[in-house]
GULUM-299722 format. One record per residue (C-alpha): residue number from 1; residue in one letter; x, y negated, z negated. Coordinates in nm, 2 decimals, padded with zeros to 4 digits. Example, Ala and Ser with C-alpha at 12.3 -4.5 7.8 and 13.67 -1.06 7.14 Angstrom:
i / aa / X / Y / Z
1 / a / 01.23 / 00.45 / -00.78 .
2 / s / 01.37 / 00.11 / -00.71 .
//
This chain:
i / aa / X / Y / Z
1 / m / -01.13 / -01.79 / -03.84 .
2 / w / -01.03 / -01.70 / -03.48 .
3 / l / -00.67 / -01.73 / -03.55 .
4 / i / -00.68 / -01.47 / -03.85 .
5 / l / -00.91 / -01.25 / -03.64 .
6 / a / -00.65 / -01.24 / -03.32 .
7 / g / -00.38 / -01.24 / -03.58 .
8 / v / -00.52 / -00.90 / -03.74 .
9 / v / -00.58 / -00.76 / -03.40 .
10 / l / -00.20 / -00.83 / -03.29 .
11 / f / -00.09 / -00.67 / -03.60 .
12 / i / -00.30 / -00.38 / -03.58 .
13 / v / -00.14 / -00.31 / -03.21 .
14 / g / 00.18 / -00.38 / -03.35 .
15 / v / 00.18 / -00.14 / -03.63 .
16 / a / 00.00 / 00.14 / -03.37 .
17 / l / 00.28 / 00.07 / -03.13 .
18 / a / 00.57 / 00.08 / -03.41 .
19 / l / 00.39 / 00.44 / -03.53 .
20 / f / 00.46 / 00.57 / -03.19 .
21 / g / 00.81 / 00.43 / -03.16 .
22 / v / 00.74 / 00.18 / -02.92 .
23 / g / 00.92 / -00.16 / -02.92 .
24 / a / 01.19 / -00.08 / -03.20 .
25 / e / 01.52 / 00.04 / -03.12 .
26 / h / 01.71 / 00.33 / -03.29 .
27 / a / 01.84 / 00.20 / -03.65 .
28 / t / 02.18 / 00.11 / -03.63 .
29 / g / 02.26 / 00.09 / -03.97 .
30 / h / 02.33 / -00.25 / -04.13 .
31 / e / 02.68 / -00.40 / -04.03 .
32 / a / 02.64 / -00.67 / -04.32 .
33 / a / 02.85 / -00.63 / -04.64 .
34 / g / 02.65 / -00.44 / -04.88 .
35 / h / 02.45 / -00.24 / -04.62 .
36 / a / 02.61 / 00.07 / -04.47 .
37 / g / 02.49 / 00.38 / -04.29 .
38 / a / 02.18 / 00.46 / -04.11 .
39 / h / 01.82 / 00.32 / -04.22 .
40 / h / 01.69 / 00.31 / -04.58 .
41 / g / 01.42 / 00.26 / -04.77 .
42 / s / 01.03 / 00.23 / -04.63 .
43 / p / 00.95 / 00.38 / -04.31 .
44 / l / 01.00 / 00.13 / -04.05 .
45 / w / 00.64 / 00.04 / -03.96 .
46 / i / 00.61 / -00.03 / -04.34 .
47 / k / 00.95 / -00.21 / -04.39 .
48 / r / 00.85 / -00.42 / -04.10 .
49 / i / 00.52 / -00.53 / -04.25 .
50 / i / 00.66 / -00.63 / -04.58 .
51 / v / 00.94 / -00.83 / -04.43 .
52 / s / 00.71 / -01.02 / -04.18 .
53 / v / 00.50 / -01.10 / -04.46 .
54 / w / 00.78 / -01.25 / -04.67 .
55 / h / 00.92 / -01.42 / -04.35 .
56 / s / 00.59 / -01.60 / -04.27 .
57 / n / 00.50 / -01.67 / -04.62 .
58 / i / 00.87 / -01.83 / -04.68 .
59 / f / 00.79 / -02.06 / -04.35 .
60 / f / 00.46 / -02.18 / -04.46 .
61 / l / 00.53 / -02.20 / -04.84 .
62 / g / 00.84 / -02.44 / -04.74 .
63 / l / 00.62 / -02.61 / -04.49 .
64 / s / 00.36 / -02.68 / -04.75 .
65 / v / 00.57 / -02.81 / -04.99 .
66 / v / 00.71 / -03.06 / -04.76 .
67 / g / 00.37 / -03.24 / -04.79 .
68 / t / 00.43 / -03.31 / -05.17 .
69 / v / 00.77 / -03.40 / -05.05 .
70 / w / 00.65 / -03.63 / -04.81 .
71 / v / 00.39 / -03.86 / -05.04 .
72 / a / 00.68 / -03.83 / -05.29 .
73 / i / 00.95 / -04.01 / -05.09 .
74 / n / 00.72 / -04.23 / -04.96 .
75 / t / 00.57 / -04.34 / -05.28 .
76 / v / 00.93 / -04.41 / -05.45 .
77 / a / 01.01 / -04.58 / -05.12 .
78 / y / 00.71 / -04.82 / -05.15 .
79 / a / 00.65 / -04.73 / -04.79 .
80 / g / 00.33 / -04.92 / -04.68 .
81 / w / 00.29 / -04.78 / -04.30 .
82 / s / 00.21 / -04.44 / -04.40 .
83 / a / -00.07 / -04.52 / -04.67 .
84 / a / -00.32 / -04.44 / -04.40 .
85 / i / -00.22 / -04.07 / -04.32 .
86 / r / -00.14 / -04.00 / -04.69 .
87 / r / -00.44 / -03.75 / -04.71 .
88 / v / -00.28 / -03.53 / -04.45 .
89 / p / 00.04 / -03.45 / -04.61 .
90 / e / -00.16 / -03.40 / -04.94 .
91 / a / -00.38 / -03.14 / -04.76 .
92 / t / -00.07 / -02.96 / -04.63 .
93 / s / 00.05 / -02.89 / -04.96 .
94 / a / -00.25 / -02.66 / -05.03 .
95 / w / -00.07 / -02.37 / -04.95 .
96 / i / 00.18 / -02.34 / -05.25 .
97 / l / -00.02 / -02.19 / -05.49 .
98 / p / -00.16 / -01.89 / -05.27 .
99 / g / 00.19 / -01.86 / -05.11 .
100 / g / 00.34 / -01.84 / -05.43 .
101 / i / 00.12 / -01.54 / -05.55 .
102 / i / 00.21 / -01.38 / -05.22 .
103 / l / 00.58 / -01.42 / -05.26 .
104 / v / 00.58 / -01.29 / -05.59 .
105 / v / 00.38 / -00.97 / -05.54 .
106 / v / 00.57 / -00.90 / -05.23 .
107 / f / 00.89 / -00.94 / -05.41 .
108 / l / 00.78 / -00.66 / -05.65 .
109 / l / 00.69 / -00.41 / -05.37 .
110 / n / 01.01 / -00.46 / -05.23 .
111 / l / 01.15 / -00.32 / -05.55 .
112 / w / 00.98 / 00.03 / -05.47 .
113 / h / 01.23 / 00.07 / -05.14 .
114 / s / 01.43 / -00.23 / -05.17 .
115 / d / 01.30 / -00.32 / -04.82 .
116 / i / 01.44 / -00.67 / -04.82 .
117 / f / 01.69 / -00.74 / -05.12 .
118 / h / 01.97 / -00.47 / -05.10 .
119 / w / 02.08 / -00.59 / -05.44 .
120 / t / 01.75 / -00.48 / -05.59 .
121 / t / 01.88 / -00.08 / -05.50 .
122 / p / 01.91 / 00.12 / -05.83 .
123 / g / 02.22 / 00.15 / -05.93 .
124 / i / 02.40 / -00.08 / -05.69 .
125 / m / 02.55 / -00.27 / -05.99 .
126 / t / 02.61 / 00.04 / -06.20 .
127 / p / 02.98 / 00.17 / -06.17 .
128 / g / 03.01 / 00.56 / -06.09 .
129 / s / 02.67 / 00.55 / -05.91 .
130 / e / 02.66 / 00.66 / -05.52 .
131 / t / 02.53 / 00.33 / -05.45 .
132 / y / 02.76 / 00.13 / -05.66 .
133 / d / 02.88 / -00.19 / -05.49 .
134 / a / 03.15 / -00.41 / -05.66 .
135 / i / 03.09 / -00.73 / -05.50 .
136 / i / 02.74 / -00.74 / -05.58 .
137 / a / 02.79 / -00.61 / -05.92 .
138 / g / 02.99 / -00.92 / -05.99 .
139 / k / 02.68 / -01.11 / -05.91 .
140 / s / 02.49 / -00.92 / -06.14 .
141 / g / 02.44 / -01.22 / -06.39 .
142 / f / 02.23 / -01.43 / -06.13 .
143 / l / 02.10 / -01.15 / -05.91 .
144 / s / 01.90 / -00.98 / -06.17 .
145 / v / 01.54 / -00.91 / -06.11 .
146 / p / 01.42 / -01.06 / -06.45 .
147 / f / 01.64 / -01.37 / -06.40 .
148 / y / 01.52 / -01.38 / -06.02 .
149 / l / 01.15 / -01.39 / -06.11 .
150 / i / 01.20 / -01.63 / -06.38 .
151 / r / 01.36 / -01.87 / -06.12 .
152 / t / 01.11 / -01.84 / -05.88 .
153 / v / 00.80 / -01.87 / -06.11 .
154 / s / 01.00 / -02.16 / -06.21 .
155 / y / 01.04 / -02.33 / -05.86 .
156 / l / 00.67 / -02.25 / -05.77 .
157 / v / 00.51 / -02.37 / -06.11 .
158 / i / 00.74 / -02.71 / -06.08 .
159 / w / 00.61 / -02.75 / -05.71 .
160 / w / 00.23 / -02.68 / -05.80 .
161 / v / 00.19 / -02.91 / -06.10 .
162 / f / 00.36 / -03.21 / -05.93 .
163 / t / 00.13 / -03.15 / -05.61 .
164 / e / -00.16 / -03.15 / -05.83 .
165 / r / -00.06 / -03.42 / -06.05 .
166 / l / 00.00 / -03.65 / -05.73 .
167 / r / -00.32 / -03.56 / -05.56 .
168 / k / -00.49 / -03.60 / -05.88 .
169 / l / -00.37 / -03.95 / -05.93 .
170 / s / -00.45 / -04.04 / -05.54 .
171 / l / -00.80 / -03.93 / -05.61 .
172 / e / -00.86 / -04.12 / -05.91 .
173 / e / -00.71 / -04.43 / -05.76 .
174 / d / -01.01 / -04.40 / -05.52 .
175 / l / -01.22 / -04.40 / -05.76 .
176 / n / -01.12 / -04.67 / -06.02 .
177 / g / -00.88 / -04.92 / -05.81 .
178 / g / -00.64 / -05.09 / -05.95 .
179 / t / -00.23 / -05.06 / -05.97 .
180 / y / -00.20 / -04.83 / -06.26 .
181 / y / -00.25 / -04.49 / -06.09 .
182 / f / 00.00 / -04.63 / -05.80 .
183 / h / 00.27 / -04.71 / -06.08 .
184 / q / 00.18 / -04.35 / -06.22 .
185 / s / 00.26 / -04.19 / -05.89 .
186 / i / 00.59 / -04.36 / -05.86 .
187 / k / 00.73 / -04.21 / -06.20 .
188 / t / 00.57 / -03.87 / -06.11 .
189 / a / 00.71 / -03.87 / -05.76 .
190 / a / 01.06 / -03.97 / -05.87 .
191 / l / 01.07 / -03.71 / -06.11 .
192 / f / 00.94 / -03.46 / -05.87 .
193 / l / 01.21 / -03.53 / -05.62 .
194 / v / 01.50 / -03.50 / -05.87 .
195 / l / 01.36 / -03.13 / -05.97 .
196 / f / 01.29 / -03.04 / -05.63 .
197 / a / 01.64 / -03.14 / -05.50 .
198 / v / 01.76 / -02.86 / -05.75 .
199 / t / 01.48 / -02.62 / -05.71 .
200 / e / 01.50 / -02.61 / -05.30 .
201 / s / 01.87 / -02.53 / -05.28 .
202 / m / 01.80 / -02.25 / -05.55 .
203 / s / 01.51 / -02.11 / -05.36 .
204 / a / 01.69 / -02.09 / -05.06 .
205 / w / 01.96 / -01.90 / -05.22 .
206 / d / 01.71 / -01.66 / -05.38 .
207 / w / 01.46 / -01.63 / -05.15 .
208 / v / 01.66 / -01.60 / -04.81 .
209 / m / 02.06 / -01.61 / -04.86 .
210 / s / 02.00 / -01.32 / -05.10 .
211 / i / 01.91 / -01.08 / -04.85 .
212 / d / 02.24 / -01.12 / -04.71 .
213 / t / 02.41 / -01.02 / -05.02 .
214 / h / 02.78 / -01.05 / -04.96 .
215 / w / 02.74 / -01.35 / -04.75 .
216 / y / 02.69 / -01.68 / -04.89 .
217 / s / 02.73 / -02.04 / -04.73 .
218 / t / 02.76 / -02.34 / -04.95 .
219 / m / 02.53 / -02.54 / -04.68 .
220 / f / 02.26 / -02.31 / -04.67 .
221 / g / 02.02 / -02.48 / -04.93 .
222 / w / 02.07 / -02.79 / -04.69 .
223 / y / 02.01 / -02.57 / -04.42 .
224 / v / 01.66 / -02.41 / -04.53 .
225 / f / 01.54 / -02.76 / -04.64 .
226 / a / 01.63 / -02.89 / -04.28 .
227 / s / 01.44 / -02.63 / -04.11 .
228 / w / 01.17 / -02.70 / -04.35 .
229 / w / 01.17 / -03.05 / -04.33 .
230 / v / 01.13 / -03.11 / -03.98 .
231 / s / 00.84 / -02.85 / -03.96 .
232 / g / 00.67 / -03.01 / -04.23 .
233 / i / 00.69 / -03.34 / -04.05 .
234 / a / 00.57 / -03.16 / -03.74 .
235 / a / 00.26 / -03.02 / -03.90 .
236 / i / 00.18 / -03.38 / -04.06 .
237 / t / 00.22 / -03.53 / -03.71 .
238 / l / 00.00 / -03.28 / -03.54 .
239 / c / -00.26 / -03.27 / -03.81 .
240 / t / -00.28 / -03.66 / -03.78 .
241 / i / -00.34 / -03.63 / -03.39 .
242 / f / -00.59 / -03.39 / -03.42 .
243 / l / -00.78 / -03.57 / -03.66 .
244 / k / -00.73 / -03.88 / -03.48 .
245 / q / -00.89 / -03.74 / -03.15 .
246 / a / -01.17 / -03.59 / -03.34 .
247 / g / -01.27 / -03.95 / -03.41 .
248 / y / -01.14 / -03.95 / -03.77 .
249 / l / -00.83 / -04.18 / -03.92 .
250 / r / -00.91 / -04.45 / -03.68 .
251 / f / -00.66 / -04.70 / -03.85 .
252 / v / -00.40 / -04.48 / -03.71 .
253 / n / -00.24 / -04.66 / -03.42 .
254 / a / 00.07 / -04.60 / -03.16 .
255 / s / 00.29 / -04.74 / -03.41 .
256 / h / 00.22 / -04.49 / -03.70 .
257 / l / 00.29 / -04.21 / -03.42 .
258 / h / 00.59 / -04.39 / -03.29 .
259 / d / 00.73 / -04.35 / -03.67 .
260 / l / 00.63 / -04.01 / -03.72 .
261 / g / 00.81 / -03.94 / -03.38 .
262 / k / 01.11 / -04.11 / -03.48 .
263 / f / 01.12 / -03.88 / -03.81 .
264 / m / 01.09 / -03.57 / -03.60 .
265 / f / 01.34 / -03.67 / -03.33 .
266 / g / 01.59 / -03.80 / -03.64 .
267 / f / 01.55 / -03.50 / -03.84 .
268 / s / 01.59 / -03.23 / -03.53 .
269 / i / 01.93 / -03.40 / -03.50 .
270 / f / 01.98 / -03.34 / -03.86 .
271 / w / 01.87 / -03.00 / -03.87 .
272 / t / 02.13 / -02.93 / -03.56 .
273 / y / 02.42 / -03.15 / -03.76 .
274 / i / 02.36 / -02.88 / -04.04 .
275 / w / 02.35 / -02.56 / -03.81 .
276 / f / 02.65 / -02.67 / -03.63 .
277 / s / 02.86 / -02.78 / -03.95 .
278 / q / 02.77 / -02.43 / -04.10 .
279 / f / 02.85 / -02.22 / -03.77 .
280 / m / 03.17 / -02.46 / -03.68 .
281 / l / 03.32 / -02.41 / -04.03 .
282 / i / 03.27 / -02.02 / -04.05 .
283 / w / 03.40 / -01.96 / -03.67 .
284 / y / 03.69 / -02.19 / -03.69 .
285 / a / 03.81 / -02.02 / -04.02 .
286 / n / 03.74 / -01.67 / -03.89 .
287 / i / 03.69 / -01.50 / -04.22 .
288 / p / 03.53 / -01.17 / -04.16 .
289 / e / 03.32 / -01.17 / -04.48 .
290 / e / 03.16 / -01.50 / -04.35 .
291 / s / 03.16 / -01.46 / -03.98 .
292 / v / 02.98 / -01.12 / -04.00 .
293 / y / 02.67 / -01.36 / -04.05 .
294 / f / 02.68 / -01.48 / -03.71 .
295 / n / 02.84 / -01.20 / -03.54 .
296 / q / 02.50 / -01.01 / -03.66 .
297 / r / 02.32 / -01.25 / -03.49 .
298 / l / 02.52 / -01.34 / -03.20 .
299 / g / 02.63 / -01.01 / -03.06 .
300 / g / 02.58 / -00.75 / -03.33 .
301 / f / 02.27 / -00.47 / -03.33 .
302 / d / 02.32 / -00.41 / -02.98 .
303 / n / 02.28 / -00.79 / -02.89 .
304 / a / 01.92 / -00.78 / -03.03 .
305 / y / 01.92 / -01.13 / -03.12 .
306 / t / 02.14 / -01.28 / -02.89 .
307 / g / 01.87 / -01.45 / -02.65 .
308 / l / 01.71 / -01.60 / -02.98 .
309 / f / 02.01 / -01.72 / -03.10 .
310 / f / 02.04 / -01.94 / -02.83 .
311 / f / 01.69 / -02.00 / -02.77 .
312 / n / 01.68 / -02.12 / -03.13 .
313 / l / 01.90 / -02.43 / -03.04 .
314 / v / 01.72 / -02.49 / -02.72 .
315 / i / 01.36 / -02.51 / -02.89 .
316 / n / 01.46 / -02.67 / -03.21 .
317 / f / 01.73 / -02.94 / -03.07 .
318 / a / 01.75 / -02.99 / -02.70 .
319 / f / 01.39 / -02.95 / -02.63 .
320 / p / 01.26 / -03.21 / -02.90 .
321 / f / 01.62 / -03.44 / -02.84 .
322 / l / 01.56 / -03.48 / -02.43 .
323 / v / 01.16 / -03.49 / -02.46 .
324 / m / 01.16 / -03.77 / -02.75 .
325 / m / 01.44 / -03.98 / -02.67 .
326 / t / 01.23 / -04.30 / -02.53 .
327 / r / 01.02 / -04.50 / -02.72 .
328 / d / 00.70 / -04.42 / -02.50 .
329 / a / 00.72 / -04.07 / -02.57 .
330 / k / 00.72 / -04.13 / -02.93 .
331 / r / 00.39 / -04.32 / -02.87 .
332 / q / 00.22 / -04.07 / -02.69 .
333 / m / -00.03 / -03.81 / -02.82 .
334 / i / 00.03 / -03.56 / -02.56 .
335 / m / 00.39 / -03.55 / -02.58 .
336 / l / 00.39 / -03.55 / -02.97 .
337 / k / 00.16 / -03.24 / -02.96 .
338 / i / 00.40 / -03.05 / -02.75 .
339 / v / 00.70 / -03.12 / -02.95 .
340 / s / 00.53 / -03.07 / -03.27 .
341 / i / 00.39 / -02.73 / -03.17 .
342 / a / 00.75 / -02.66 / -03.02 .
343 / i / 00.90 / -02.73 / -03.35 .
344 / l / 00.71 / -02.52 / -03.52 .
345 / i / 00.74 / -02.21 / -03.33 .
346 / g / 01.11 / -02.26 / -03.28 .
347 / h / 01.17 / -02.31 / -03.69 .
348 / w / 00.94 / -01.97 / -03.74 .
349 / f / 01.20 / -01.81 / -03.53 .
350 / d / 01.48 / -02.01 / -03.69 .
351 / f / 01.34 / -01.82 / -04.02 .
352 / y / 01.32 / -01.51 / -03.83 .
353 / l / 01.69 / -01.52 / -03.74 .
354 / m / 01.78 / -01.56 / -04.10 .
355 / i / 01.56 / -01.29 / -04.24 .
356 / m / 01.53 / -01.01 / -03.96 .
357 / p / 01.90 / -00.93 / -03.88 .
358 / a / 01.97 / -00.85 / -04.28 .
359 / t / 01.65 / -00.65 / -04.32 .
360 / m / 01.55 / -00.48 / -04.00 .
361 / q / 01.91 / -00.49 / -03.83 .
362 / g / 01.84 / -00.35 / -03.45 .
363 / n / 01.48 / -00.25 / -03.53 .
364 / n / 01.34 / -00.59 / -03.52 .
365 / g / 01.03 / -00.65 / -03.29 .
366 / f / 00.78 / -00.92 / -03.25 .
367 / i / 00.43 / -00.80 / -03.24 .
368 / i / 00.38 / -00.73 / -03.59 .
369 / e / 00.57 / -01.04 / -03.67 .
370 / i / 00.36 / -01.27 / -03.46 .
371 / g / 00.01 / -01.12 / -03.59 .
372 / t / 00.10 / -01.18 / -03.95 .
373 / a / 00.19 / -01.54 / -03.87 .
374 / l / -00.12 / -01.62 / -03.71 .
375 / v / -00.28 / -01.48 / -04.00 .
376 / f / -00.08 / -01.67 / -04.21 .
377 / l / -00.15 / -02.01 / -03.99 .
378 / g / -00.53 / -01.91 / -04.00 .
379 / s / -00.54 / -01.91 / -04.37 .
380 / f / -00.32 / -02.19 / -04.39 .
381 / l / -00.54 / -02.40 / -04.17 .
382 / l / -00.85 / -02.32 / -04.41 .
383 / l / -00.70 / -02.45 / -04.67 .
384 / m / -00.59 / -02.74 / -04.54 .
385 / t / -00.90 / -02.83 / -04.40 .
386 / k / -01.08 / -02.74 / -04.72 .
387 / r / -00.86 / -03.02 / -04.89 .
388 / l / -00.90 / -03.23 / -04.63 .
389 / s / -01.29 / -03.24 / -04.66 .
390 / q / -01.25 / -03.27 / -05.06 .
391 / a / -01.20 / -03.68 / -05.02 .
392 / s / -01.19 / -03.94 / -04.82 .
393 / l / -00.92 / -03.93 / -04.52 .
394 / v / -00.80 / -04.28 / -04.62 .
395 / p / -00.71 / -04.37 / -04.98 .
396 / v / -00.96 / -04.67 / -04.98 .
397 / n / -00.80 / -04.83 / -05.27 .
398 / h / -00.42 / -04.75 / -05.23 .
399 / p / -00.23 / -05.11 / -05.27 .
400 / f / -00.06 / -05.08 / -04.93 .
401 / l / -00.35 / -04.95 / -04.71 .
402 / d / -00.38 / -05.30 / -04.55 .
403 / e / -00.02 / -05.32 / -04.46 .
404 / s / -00.07 / -04.96 / -04.31 .
405 / i / -00.38 / -05.08 / -04.12 .
406 / h / -00.20 / -05.39 / -03.95 .
407 / h / 00.13 / -05.15 / -03.92 .
408 / t / 00.32 / -05.26 / -03.60 .
409 / t / 00.65 / -05.14 / -03.46 .
//
């Protein structure tokens, strides 16, 4: 609750400063393909609110669905070590439904002035219109509002239905025991992972990449997944440690923490691999319609994003890589907490870099955005802790629980 109140206060301060023109540069226009000329759409302070809500919601929605992905992967892999912490990722997935509702509402609000998605500008796909764009019009079969909403709702419904199904099977297993529910979970998880592989990539195209309407990357679905995935693992690790320190999850030992640390370490490198592969190929090819994406973030808009561009690499790769190299670091709660928090902050900024240059151009800021993020964080934690309180923190009848309790590495 204190996080929400702090976020509201910071948000109000940010809006007040924005109204008086403090902390924002003059509009520089959008150098990205499809955006030209001076600022358009809602007043800048309103646009910042809409964009910041979209930004933080995308981050927390992805972090939340990773909880379900984690449960599904460990289920189909017959992973025994993670059984004792299963209720943590089940709880982090609680944001999918409210996050999905917010996502649809914000997209509908965007249609009023096309503050987030340039392709929703009236007349942009109509030949002869003053806003007509031939390249965007060529994508009209995919980028149409009805089809977009159908896709978005489909992703969210699939994620939410499978999340609730896996949760229900887990709770019924607690009550009734036996292996029936475990085998049903395997079937459910396997189907979910197939559907998630498709819907995650498409959601990345729709919710993030289509903001830069002319630009595209065939690696972008993987890039967004990598950012969501390592953020989700960091959230699961952080929650597990806090519960352990509060006297819960007494079966969690240094070996469980070690494995969680290895996942964070490994997938920080995986994110960097995807980041570098995308950047290197676009830089080497030097094709204007591709390189404009990085020009904006590396040197465009009067260098508004250059520092953040390099900070992104330091906090999301160099810091976790160097800190988590040793075995001992992966088994110490304090080190895992520091790295988990750094990863969560770093990847929130990673999504900031994906979204802000394409929407706010050089008029970006941080006060409204951080205030919004704190409100989302507080709301996310309220739902997560509520779900944690609704069932035993240990899946008492899980067939691999004994293996998890005696897990050693």
